[in-house]
MARLO-796330 format. One line per 5 residues: number of its first residue (from 1); their letters; for each residue x, z, y of C-alpha. Coordinates in Angstrom, 3 decimals. Each point is the difference from the previous one (the first is absolute). Layout:
! residues N
NUM> a> X:Z:Y  ...
***
This chain:
! residues 458
1> mqsva> 14.665:37.078:6.126  1.356:-2.281:-2.707  1.660:-3.089:1.464  -2.710:-2.653:0.137  1.844:-3.337:-0.197
6> priaa> 1.843:0.775:-3.266  -3.245:1.316:-1.453  -1.929:-3.179:0.855  2.913:-2.107:-1.212  0.076:1.766:-3.362
11> wiagl> -3.737:-0.636:-0.411  0.412:-3.708:0.794  3.047:-0.511:-2.205  -1.670:1.798:-2.893  -3.310:-1.868:0.179
16> epaai> -0.627:-2.080:-3.118  -2.780:-2.612:-0.252  -1.303:1.600:-3.188  -0.594:3.266:1.885  -2.461:-1.606:2.429
21> ppevi> -3.624:0.395:-1.168  -2.158:-3.144:-0.290  -2.278:1.085:2.855  3.012:0.325:2.306  1.170:-3.485:-0.989
26> drakg> -3.502:-1.265:0.794  0.121:1.727:3.382  3.341:-1.680:0.729  -1.510:-3.378:-0.911  -2.860:0.687:2.415
31> cvldq> 2.530:0.787:2.717  1.819:-3.286:-0.655  -3.193:-2.069:0.093  -1.214:1.689:3.177  3.350:-0.478:1.729
36> lgcqi> 0.370:-3.647:-1.039  -3.429:-0.772:1.434  1.039:1.556:3.289  3.295:-1.914:0.025  -1.504:-3.399:-0.792
41> vgagw> -2.595:0.220:2.756  2.156:2.027:2.392  2.680:-2.685:0.011  -2.386:-2.276:1.889  -0.840:2.284:2.929
46> phtrp> 1.301:-0.933:3.472  1.469:3.471:0.511  2.188:-0.375:-3.108  1.356:-3.378:1.079  2.901:1.582:1.933
51> vldhv> 1.118:1.706:-3.220  -0.110:-3.236:-1.986  1.846:-1.881:2.744  2.627:2.751:0.217  0.656:0.156:-3.747
56> talgg> 0.048:-3.781:-0.289  2.596:-0.180:2.778  2.156:2.598:-1.761  0.275:-2.216:-3.069  1.945:1.521:-2.879
61> reeat> 0.380:-0.678:-3.712  -3.283:-1.256:-1.441  -0.576:2.696:-2.619  -3.471:1.329:0.812  -3.333:-1.396:1.167
66> ivggg> -1.236:0.349:3.560  -3.760:0.063:-0.501  -0.444:-1.784:3.327  2.166:-2.897:-1.184  3.562:-0.577:-1.160
71> rttpi> 2.597:2.182:-1.704  2.680:2.397:1.191  1.940:3.083:-1.064  -1.897:2.920:-1.573  0.673:2.098:3.107
76> yaaya> -1.596:-2.493:2.372  -2.815:-0.750:-2.460  -0.828:3.712:-0.151  -0.045:0.116:3.801  -2.287:-3.009:0.365
81> ngsfg> -2.350:0.714:-2.895  -0.307:3.676:0.893  -0.983:-0.974:3.534  -2.542:-2.492:-1.354  -1.356:2.614:-2.400
86> hsmey> -0.662:2.461:2.807  -1.200:-2.584:2.511  -3.740:0.586:-0.416  -0.198:3.798:-0.354  -1.514:-0.732:-3.423
91> ddshv> 2.831:1.151:-2.287  -0.073:3.149:-2.101  0.456:3.527:1.344  1.139:3.376:-1.243  -0.608:3.476:1.406
96> lcghp> 3.679:0.912:-0.401  1.769:-3.077:1.320  -2.206:-2.431:1.914  0.178:-3.505:-1.475  2.251:-0.182:-3.067
101> gavvi> -1.105:-3.395:-1.313  1.184:-2.081:2.951  3.405:1.700:-0.168  0.763:0.505:-3.685  -1.521:-3.120:-1.550
106> paala> 1.623:-2.717:2.187  3.480:1.432:-0.611  -0.578:0.462:-3.726  -1.445:-3.496:-0.396  2.899:-1.595:1.879
111> iaerd> 2.654:1.620:-2.203  -2.017:-0.549:-3.182  -0.391:-3.669:0.911  3.694:-0.436:0.773  1.062:1.643:-3.243
116> rrhgr> -2.830:-1.551:-2.067  -1.063:3.404:-1.255  -2.778:0.760:-2.458  -3.328:1.046:1.504  0.271:3.346:-1.775
121> dllta> 3.193:0.714:1.954  -1.737:-0.916:3.248  -2.921:2.347:-0.672  2.384:2.833:-0.896  1.897:-0.537:3.248
126> ivagy> -3.233:0.000:2.010  -1.066:3.298:-1.572  3.435:1.393:0.874  -0.240:-1.295:3.564  -3.398:1.559:0.651
131> qsmal> 1.311:3.293:-1.399  3.115:-0.133:2.148  -1.957:-0.799:3.159  -2.455:2.851:-0.611  2.697:2.554:-0.801
136> gggai> 2.324:-1.254:2.740  -2.023:1.403:2.866  -3.352:1.022:-1.448  0.816:3.634:0.746  0.064:-0.756:3.752
141> hkaar> -2.399:-2.959:0.089  -2.636:1.665:2.190  2.471:1.925:2.142  2.032:-3.121:0.795  -3.129:-2.061:0.574
146> srgwh> -1.318:2.541:2.499  3.180:-0.505:2.032  -0.626:-3.747:0.124  2.247:-1.223:-2.813  -1.377:-2.781:-2.181
151> pmkmq> 0.183:1.292:-3.604  0.287:-3.457:-1.547  3.018:-0.862:2.136  1.531:3.458:-0.332  -0.474:0.371:-3.771
156> gpfgs> -0.109:-3.663:-0.979  3.753:-0.570:-0.361  0.078:2.680:-2.711  -2.727:-1.832:-1.919  1.632:-3.414:0.003
161> agava> 3.425:1.550:-0.640  -1.363:1.809:-3.055  -1.666:-3.115:-1.398  3.031:-2.230:0.487  2.382:2.648:-1.349
166> kllgl> -2.091:0.047:-3.174  0.118:-3.787:-0.341  3.754:0.003:0.587  0.456:2.604:-2.724  1.789:2.475:2.267
171> dagrt> 0.788:3.379:-1.499  -1.180:3.229:1.621  3.151:0.305:2.111  -0.225:-3.500:1.461  -3.770:0.373:0.484
176> thala> 0.665:3.172:1.996  2.257:-2.031:2.276  -2.659:-2.721:0.295  -2.515:2.584:1.234  2.577:1.552:2.313
181> iagse> 0.875:-3.360:1.538  -3.707:-0.784:0.395  -0.347:3.182:2.051  1.991:-1.613:2.797  -2.823:-2.537:0.360
186> asgtm> -2.881:2.514:0.240  -1.741:-0.480:3.363  -3.063:-1.488:1.715  -2.543:1.424:2.440  -3.768:-0.566:0.096
191> eydqs> -0.446:-0.802:3.682  -1.764:-3.188:-1.124  -3.104:2.083:-0.797  -0.231:0.945:3.672  0.540:-3.323:1.758
196> ggevk> 0.187:-2.678:-2.707  2.777:-2.459:-0.786  0.567:-1.780:-3.305  3.427:1.542:-0.698  -1.607:2.338:-2.549
201> rvhag> -0.226:-2.942:-2.413  3.790:-0.189:-0.094  0.402:3.693:-0.876  -0.792:-0.815:-3.635  2.412:-2.908:-0.195
206> sasrs> 2.739:1.936:1.753  -0.352:2.963:-2.370  -0.106:-2.304:-3.031  3.136:-1.829:1.111  2.011:3.068:0.975
211> gaeaa> -0.718:1.907:-3.209  0.883:-2.985:-2.160  3.189:-0.473:1.970  0.842:3.691:-0.425  -0.222:-0.332:-3.786
216> llaah> 2.124:-3.148:0.007  2.617:1.708:2.177  0.026:2.996:-2.328  0.535:-2.363:-2.922  3.064:-1.352:1.830
221> gltgp> 1.357:3.516:0.493  -1.186:1.167:3.434  -0.734:3.723:0.128  -2.349:2.211:1.995  -0.745:3.711:0.472
226> stife> -1.685:1.496:-3.057  -1.751:2.511:2.293  -1.756:-2.788:1.927  -3.378:1.755:-0.299  0.552:3.749:0.308
231> gkrgi> 3.358:0.094:1.810  0.526:1.373:3.511  -0.317:-3.494:1.461  -2.120:-1.406:-2.810  -3.426:-1.613:-0.048
236> fpvfa> -2.048:3.193:-0.348  1.310:1.964:3.017  0.480:-3.060:2.220  -3.445:-1.541:-0.451  -2.163:3.128:-0.302
241> dgfdg> -0.229:3.625:1.074  -0.824:1.197:-3.497  -1.540:-0.881:-3.334  -3.662:-0.922:-0.465  -0.179:2.450:-2.889
246> dpeal> 2.065:0.971:-3.001  2.371:-2.968:-0.547  0.386:0.998:-3.625  -3.671:-0.852:-0.575  0.819:-3.706:0.366
251> wtrdf> 1.982:0.166:-3.214  -3.021:1.053:-2.051  -1.488:-3.518:0.186  1.324:-2.132:-2.852  -0.472:-3.378:1.704
256> hirdt> -0.915:-0.151:3.678  -1.082:-3.623:-0.335  -3.161:1.404:-1.613  -1.127:1.120:3.469  0.239:-3.417:1.644
261> mfkls> -2.992:-0.868:2.178  -1.311:-3.551:0.377  -1.676:-1.149:3.193  -3.381:-1.674:-0.128  0.043:-0.620:3.763
266> pavft> 2.995:-1.357:1.968  0.538:2.948:2.325  1.991:3.205:0.133  -1.282:2.304:-2.762  -0.710:2.811:2.457
271> ihgai> -3.099:-1.839:1.266  -1.349:-1.102:-3.397  -2.143:3.108:-0.391  -1.758:-0.628:3.316  -0.397:-3.737:-0.670
276> qaada> -1.479:0.622:-3.449  -2.328:2.705:1.354  -1.227:-2.366:2.725  -0.533:-2.778:-2.526  -1.998:2.324:-2.261
281> lrreh> -2.304:0.840:2.920  -0.401:-3.669:0.889  -0.845:-0.962:-3.564  -2.337:2.905:-0.710  -1.942:-0.066:3.261
286> giaaa> 0.390:-3.590:1.205  1.572:1.113:3.278  0.872:-2.712:2.514  2.123:0.358:3.120  -3.044:-0.187:2.277
291> diari> -1.511:3.060:-1.726  2.885:2.319:0.884  0.116:2.444:2.890  3.247:1.713:-0.952  2.337:0.590:-2.934
296> tadva> 2.048:3.043:-0.958  2.874:-0.127:-2.473  1.344:3.263:-1.402  3.454:-0.526:-1.485  3.180:1.881:-0.847
301> eitil> 2.894:0.493:2.392  2.009:-2.834:-1.570  -2.700:-2.498:0.996  -0.027:1.329:3.560  3.760:-0.507:0.172
306> hgagi> 0.255:-3.178:-2.057  -3.189:-1.991:0.430  -1.959:1.105:3.053  2.424:-0.733:2.830  -1.113:-3.595:0.622
311> ihpsd> -3.575:-0.687:1.132  0.133:-3.641:1.119  2.740:-1.813:-1.950  1.781:-3.040:1.364  1.702:-1.091:-3.222
316> migaq> -0.471:0.182:-3.762  2.097:3.109:-0.548  -1.899:1.792:2.754  -3.313:-0.909:-1.621  1.202:1.270:-3.368
321> fslaf> 0.919:3.342:1.545  -3.250:0.426:1.901  -2.739:2.109:-1.556  -2.283:-1.001:2.867  0.523:-3.700:-0.666
326> gvsci> -0.419:0.281:-3.778  -3.204:2.039:0.166  -1.410:-2.223:2.752  0.663:-3.103:-2.112  -2.074:1.493:-2.807
331> fargr> -3.066:0.247:2.231  0.629:-3.095:2.132  1.129:-2.389:-2.753  -1.136:1.677:-3.211  3.568:0.257:-1.294
336> aglvd> 3.557:0.981:0.913  2.103:-2.562:-1.813  3.155:-1.988:0.526  -1.874:-2.674:1.943  -1.219:2.673:2.445
341> fsdpa> 3.222:1.941:0.548  1.905:-3.250:0.585  -2.563:-1.660:2.297  0.876:0.007:3.735  -3.669:-0.661:0.756
346> awrdp> -0.881:3.277:-1.722  2.590:1.891:2.049  -1.740:-1.286:3.158  -3.597:0.136:-1.280  -2.165:1.791:2.644
351> lihdl> -2.273:1.433:-2.695  2.935:1.495:-1.904  1.444:1.315:3.271  -3.321:1.610:0.884  -0.332:1.676:-3.396
356> sdriq> 3.624:1.157:0.091  -0.608:1.702:3.340  -2.900:1.925:-1.534  2.021:1.433:-2.888  1.183:3.588:0.240
361> vrqae> 2.799:0.913:-2.396  0.311:3.698:-0.800  2.573:1.887:-2.004  -1.469:1.797:-2.999  1.359:2.266:-2.692
366> vapga> 0.522:-1.594:-3.400  -2.523:1.498:-2.402  1.151:1.347:-3.381  0.258:-2.868:-2.462  -0.059:-2.629:2.747
371> selgg> 2.827:-2.230:1.218  1.488:-0.059:3.484  -0.731:-3.744:-0.128  -3.743:0.609:-0.285  -2.487:-0.053:2.851
376> rvtva> -3.528:0.868:1.041  -1.967:-2.321:2.292  -3.164:0.991:1.852  -2.112:-2.626:1.740  -2.579:0.924:2.627
381> lrdgr> -2.569:-2.790:0.156  -2.034:-1.042:3.015  -3.203:0.928:-1.841  1.138:3.633:-0.144  1.196:0.146:-3.593
386> vlthd> 3.423:1.472:-0.762  1.613:-1.182:-3.241  3.194:1.241:-1.632  2.148:-1.113:-2.903  3.005:1.892:-1.320
391> qpipr> 2.757:-1.883:-1.829  2.284:2.861:-1.085  2.310:-2.218:-2.062  0.122:-3.710:0.870  -0.246:-2.568:-2.760
396> ghhln> 3.484:-1.159:-0.950  1.489:3.489:0.372  1.693:1.179:-3.185  -2.697:2.688:-0.329  -2.710:-2.682:0.336
401> pasfd> 1.962:-2.910:-1.424  -0.671:-3.689:0.191  -0.349:-1.567:-3.432  2.202:-2.840:-1.217  -3.077:-2.237:0.228
406> ellvk> -0.298:0.898:3.692  3.660:-0.928:0.463  -0.679:-3.337:-1.690  -2.918:-0.658:2.355  2.177:0.913:2.988
411> frell> 2.830:-2.257:-1.227  -2.273:-2.976:-0.614  -1.909:0.383:3.272  3.252:0.351:1.907  1.504:-3.135:-1.523
416> aphva> -3.179:-2.115:-0.174  0.346:-1.652:3.439  3.674:-0.781:-0.597  0.792:-0.449:-3.699  -1.663:-2.081:-2.708
421> dgdaq> -1.960:1.999:-2.577  2.259:-1.195:-2.793  3.155:1.200:1.756  -1.550:3.390:0.727  -1.108:0.428:-3.616
426> rivdm> 3.447:-0.901:-1.324  1.523:2.745:2.142  -2.618:2.488:-1.235  0.712:-0.935:-3.620  3.768:0.271:0.400
431> vaald> -0.200:3.394:1.711  -2.388:1.264:-2.687  2.646:-0.896:-2.597  2.964:1.084:2.121  1.280:2.473:-2.577
436> rlddc> 0.386:-2.957:-2.387  1.484:-2.482:2.486  3.503:-1.069:-1.032  1.178:-1.192:3.413  -1.242:1.309:3.367
441> sdlma> 1.174:-3.165:1.716  -2.992:-1.717:-1.634  -2.368:2.257:1.944  1.692:-0.619:3.335  0.093:-3.751:-0.643
446> lvgqa> -3.761:0.125:-0.523  -0.519:2.062:3.163  2.181:-2.339:2.043  -1.847:-3.014:-1.369  -3.386:1.503:0.895
451> rsrad> 1.138:0.710:3.560  1.479:-3.480:0.474  -3.235:-1.587:-1.192  -1.899:2.196:2.443  2.209:-1.294:2.827
456> alg> -0.578:-3.574:-1.132  -3.755:0.570:0.096  0.313:1.351:3.545
***
């Protein structure tokens, strides 16, 4: 096969802003807004405090904003802000690379802020980063995931390296080295989806930091193996037993950022189909927890492996990776939102426990035209009725996309308890005009100001 790193590097180096269609620019703006909302709120969670304390203790030249407070080097800012952006399991997703937004955007913003780059340059770099992350492992995404590797952590360094290389103006040769250096940082298992632990939040920040650092090292002259992907000891053979399909097919998509998926519920995307199916049944038939005898959820293999292993969670990450918990919340609380997944009382709620114990999760084949993230829920009621709803493609999936208006609602609802309406609207307005923004440091100053005011309000 053609060597992958030089091929990706040539694409990145040759990308011109004028070649990016308006709808792709709009998609990139949506990704920025969604990620900033996650960072601003995520910076205040107790489980991200260790990251903020760690980065604050490291110090460094004050060149980039830490959304949680203070300033530091772009590398440390990418680490902190990426961790904040992934802290609620609410950031964007992609079928080829996991969670690109929490990896690519923090690194790109940190460098763009330091260098006071135009917003158009930032958006171009983000498009390049999403492309690099999708191509730098998309061919083995499912195969590696089935072995327990976390795609975001494995592929993420290639995304942030690609974005930062673009902002630094590296040529194709130096960008190849940036990707090759980033390959030494590819890692990360998914054992957290079996027994919990908040370390997953740091996978985004770690990948964002390491990819950015790889590009900076390449700019200084460090080299890496150009066969980092397909070589004998490269990413493809080390992380997977084979390709998911024809790797050449990935190159037929002009801009992979088009296929970004936005979450409308703060949980792993593999359980969104089941949650949405359960909610449709509740809304249509007025089902309450007391009415239910048993529940069956028919889902794809990926949900069995990456969403059905935890029945009774003991922490937030466990709740967000528990189909049983999410579906039970729908019937017990009438919702499955951030307040539910983060509530220790919900994790211990006897009613939710009882419902969770009465849920049978079964593996089902993915129907033609459906997504592996879909789900079918059947509820057997105590009065003898059996009701079913099929959600073949969850809302927010790129084949059933969330609108920009839905992203605005999500952003405003997410920030409402923490940030004044005026601050939130100013961020929305600046992101909407990002392709005309002269200096990206203005955006990060506004974001930092909004977060500091949120802290002052308690």
